[in-house]
C-alpha angles and dihedrals in degrees: 000000000000115000126238098015129134108225116232092243095052110128090356131121117252117192117198119201107211135024095220125118094291098045096046095042092050092054091048093047094050092049091047093053099040101077090059093060116111119244094029097256116199109264123241124256111246126201122177121200119199125184094211124072120245089247091054092050095049095040096056116090095199120167137299130263134209116226114197141183100210129109119313091347094072104144093143094064090050090053090050091051090050089052096238105098092108092050090049092050092050091053094045132096086242092058095043094051094043090225135076121244122203140222112262139186108209133190122230091278089055090248113148116257092175136352117199129194130167126257117269113265119201091203092057131061089226132005091233144350143201117228136170113250089236093056093044092053091047091055090049093049091051090050096055110114114258089234091061120081128222112198107201125206094022124101134193108250104177143340135221139171113287133215107216092028131024096257139030114200118202112219131208091245091061097257128119123228119199122211145163094227131020118204107197106207095150099128139254092313092051113175090203092055091046089056100042099032107025090164091063101085128160119269121227110240093205098252134104118204139195114197138175146144123259121213126218105182092188089059091242101131105176114249136282090028090057092074114358133055135204151095134310117217120198106150097249096107090247116115127206124194123184133181139168114250100183137322094300105025136066127187123222137184128191117191142174138180121265130176092228133017116279123222108284123226124201137174137314097056132148123256094257091056091048091049090051090056092047091051090050090052092049090050094047091045098043091118094056117098129223137326084040096077093043091053092049093046090058094052118146099232092206090063103048118112138167119217143157120245108245135177140177136211113240121244136208116258106177098098095043096057092060091082102015114035099208116129127191122219138178118354090352086067103033119004115198128191122245088258090073088071087203109076096116092042091052091048094050092046092049098047093053090047091052092047090052092053092046087057095044104051136062089198118067094206091055092047093052093043089056089048090052091051091057103032104043098060089046093053093043090055092050091049091053090048090051093054090049091050090052089054092050096044093051099037120135138196119355093354091060091048090049092053091047091051091046094051092048091051093048090048091057095042099047106020104028095246095303115191 
């Protein structure tokens, strides 16, 4: 970080579209880094607009996420730099259980083909953790600086050049908010990206998914979904993913290849629609052995959804911000499908990188160009990994048997045949 500079964003107004993982973590990261800057520059004003209400955000159970500390998927280090890794651990499944589960690939008998855990890091309390999206977002909301404002129930609809300030952002409540910099962290279906970059649409990854949470009120989640998470391979082209969410809930996802996207279904839906999806899952998963059926039978019908796996190649932004200071972050920049297994890690890594560059440069274009240089190769690698994972998870015939043999061999070579 260069000494005696005044960062471009000093004493300016930053508006963040979206209070998801990326938007919240970016605000936290910038506030965490700012006090260390030489010369005590005046901090920026930060306002976050979120289309959902606070009650909606905290009332939704959602799914669980794996945060790791390996390679490009290093979300744990970002949390440490933000100063919230202990809070995240306490709110995680890992912290609640007092033991750390691992990612597995299982065969159809739920026997372990490979079990993968990160390398021990002395600078971290754990090398990785599993946390529900709801709990992760709650920790991030609590960590937002009191001087920063979250406006709930209001979304950013569009943006145009301003007069008194560089940008005017049109809000869903009819008002206009002016800012010096707009950070668009409003998800894979970003309205800001649709306006400014209409050519940048999502790409279909070739897979349709049905996902939900299952509830076990007695706390008896059937193993291995009570502690571990991962994929089941059985050669049929149907993929099953399971994961613990907390002490009474487990998440599941059943997916299959389709040539074109199928009609999506999201909540709210009536009981008949939910039952139709459950029956479809049971039909698709008829070859999977227990505890698959038990998990599906305990589905929370208010959580079930059907969606198509989508992703998006990242793009450079450095040149564009010279005349129009709107910056994309998270899924608005580079959507990845759930099969990447690294979406949250990528988001955390990226937001801290952007905050670092905001603190290091007097010129916004140079700051964003440096962010591009670091973030784009990282996202491109994760996207490639995601597409490979889709191929493995939905393999059939001899390819599926090859992958099962390969994982078993790797498990013995690198992990001593861990179960």
